[in-house]
N, C-alpha and C positions, 0 to 999 in steps of 0.2 A: 317484681314484687314491691320495689321501692315506691313506684308511682301509686300502687293500690293503697299502701300504708299512708302515704302522703295525702291521698284523696280522703281516706277515712279520718285522718287527723283534721283536715280542713272542715269536713262535714261536722265533726263533733265540736270544733271551735265555734262554728256558726251557731249550732244549736245551744251551746253553752252561753254564748253572748246573748242570743235571743232570750234565753231564760233569765239571765241577769237583768237585761233591760226591762223585760215585762214584769218580773217579780217586784221591782221597786214601784212600778206603776200600780200594781195591785196593793202594795203596802200603802201607797198614797190614797187610793180609793178607800181602803179599809180604815185608815186613819180618819179620813173625812167622814166616813159613815159613822164613826164613833162619836162624832159631834152632832149628829142628826137627832131628831126627836125619837123617843123610844120605839114607836111603831115602825118607823123606817129602819132604825138601827137593828131591830130584831129580825128583819127580813134580809137586809144587806150583808151584815157581818157573817152570818153562817155561810152564805153563798161565797163571800170573798175568802173565808177560811178554807173552804173546799177547793176553790180555784188556786189559792196560794199553795196548799199542800200538794195538789196534783202536779202543778208546774215545778215546784221546788224539788220534790222527791222523785217525780216520774220523768222529768226531762233535764232539769238543770244539774242536779247532782250526778246522775249517770253520765251526762255529757262532759262534766268537769273531770270525772274519773277516766273516761275513755280518752279524753284529750291528754291526760297525764300518762296514759299507757302508750298511745301512738306517737306522741312527741319524742320521748326518749328513744323509742324504737327507731324513728327516723334518724335521730342523732347518732345512734349506734350504727345504722346502715351507712351514714355519711363517712364514718371512720375518722373524721377530723373535727376540730372545733374552731371554726372561723371567728374572728374577733367580734363581728356583729352579733353572733349567736350568744356570746357572753352577756352583751348589753341587753339583748332581747330576753334572756333568761332572768335578768333582774326585774324587768317589767312583768314577766310571767309570774315570778314569785310575789310581786306586789299585787298582781291580779288575783292570785289565790288568797292572799290576805284580805283583799276586798271581798272575795267570795265568802270567806269565813265571817266577815262582818255582816254580810247579808244573812248568813245562817243565824247569827245572833238575833238579828231583827226578825227573822222568821220565827224563831222560838218565842220571842217576846210577843209578837202579834198573835201567835197561836194561844197564848195565855191571856190575851186582852190587854197587854201592856203597850202603850203608845208613847215611847220616850221622845220621839221627834215629831214635829208638826209636818204638814205636807210640804211646806216650803223647804225645810231642811232636807227632806227626803228627795225633793226634786234636784237639789244641789248634789246630794250624794249619788243620785242616778247618773249624773254627767261624768262622774269619775270613770265609769266603765268606757265612756266614749273616748276619754283621753288615753286609756290603756289600749283600746282598740286601734286608734290611730298610731300610737307609738309602735305597737307590735307588728302591725301590718306593714308600716313603712320600713321597719328594720328588716322584716322577712323578705320584702319585695325589692327594696333598693339596695340593700346589703352594703357593700364597701363604698359605693358611690355616694352614700348619704354623708353629707357634711355634719359633723356632730354639733357644731354651732347652729347651723340652719335647723337641724332637728330639734334642738332645745328651744330655740326661738319659735319654731312652728308649734311645738306642744304648748308652750306658754301662751302663745297667741290664741290657739284653739281654746284653752282653758278660760282665757279672758273673754273671748267671744261667747262661750257657753254661759258664763256667769252674767254677762250683760243681757243675753237672751232671757235668762231666768228672771232677771229684774224687770225687764220690759213685760214679760208675761204676767208677773205678779201685779204690776201696775194696771195692766189691761183687765185682769180678773177683779181687782179691787174696784175699778170704775163700773164694771157690770154688776157687781154684787152689793 
């Protein structure tokens, strides 16, 4: 039974992360559409709102909830709490806080409020990548992971992602 529950947990983690990665892309496209001429905006934004609503409410939220069900179930079946799991749970809590921040952005975009420009949303999107790396490495490597190497690795990843966003912005500005 344990392996079935673990498989379901992994499946819903994957769909949850997929939803979080893609929802921010849709937020970016919707934000950029708000800056287009009225004729384009009137076509693009209703379509983006439909796509955003279906992804967020039909895939991302259910996956987050099912992850929250199957994760503790696995923990219960383990019967113990290894040290690495405590650290992983901190990242998971931070991930749910990130998810709630995306829900706030969802609510705003559904009302036509665009608090952040597309560049800031691109940066916000990469936070999920940092959480993904941290959680997967903690769950996979477990005790063998050096905490110092892990922190350095996460900080290096975040730095590389920020540099990549800057390079991308420069390339976009040259084209546009």
